[in-house]
C-alpha positions in Angstrom: 35.0 64.8 -0.8 31.6 65.5 -2.4 29.2 66.3 0.0 26.5 64.8 -1.8 27.4 61.0 -1.2 25.8 59.7 1.9 28.5 58.7 4.5 27.7 55.6 6.6 26.2 56.5 10.1 23.2 57.9 8.0 22.8 55.1 5.9 22.2 52.5 8.8 20.3 55.4 10.6 18.0 54.9 7.9 18.4 51.2 7.2 15.6 48.9 8.1 17.0 45.5 9.7 15.3 43.5 7.6 17.5 40.0 9.1 20.3 37.8 9.0 17.9 34.7 6.5 17.1 37.7 4.4 20.4 39.7 3.8 21.5 36.0 3.6 19.4 35.8 0.8 19.6 38.8 -1.1 23.5 38.8 -0.8 23.5 35.3 -2.8 20.7 36.8 -4.9 22.9 39.8 -6.1 25.7 38.2 -6.2 24.8 35.7 -8.1 25.9 32.9 -5.3 23.5 30.0 -5.4 25.9 27.4 -5.5 26.3 28.4 -1.5 22.7 27.4 -0.9 23.1 23.5 -1.0 26.6 24.0 1.5 24.8 26.6 3.6 21.4 24.0 4.0 24.0 21.0 4.9 25.4 23.0 7.6 22.0 24.4 9.1 21.2 20.4 8.6 24.4 19.2 11.0 23.8 22.0 13.0 20.1 20.6 13.6 21.4 17.5 14.3 23.8 18.0 16.8 21.4 20.4 19.3 19.1 17.5 18.7 21.6 14.8 19.6 21.9 16.3 22.8 18.2 16.0 23.8 15.6 13.2 24.3 15.3 12.8 20.7 18.6 11.0 20.5 17.4 7.5 20.4 15.3 8.1 17.6 18.1 10.4 15.6 20.2 7.3 16.1 18.0 4.7 14.5 18.0 6.9 11.8 21.6 5.6 10.9 
């Protein structure tokens, strides 16, 4: 093995934590997976509806449908 290659431990120690959403957008950009964006947005909206549906705002959400 070559010694000039960095191992995983040194890379992760020097890496800056940028967050999940930044990593997701970076993956979409570099892998040209922009078609996943509407799917992810719809899933996030459904998750938000489920969370809000269990709260006191539920009667207002039901009137939308």
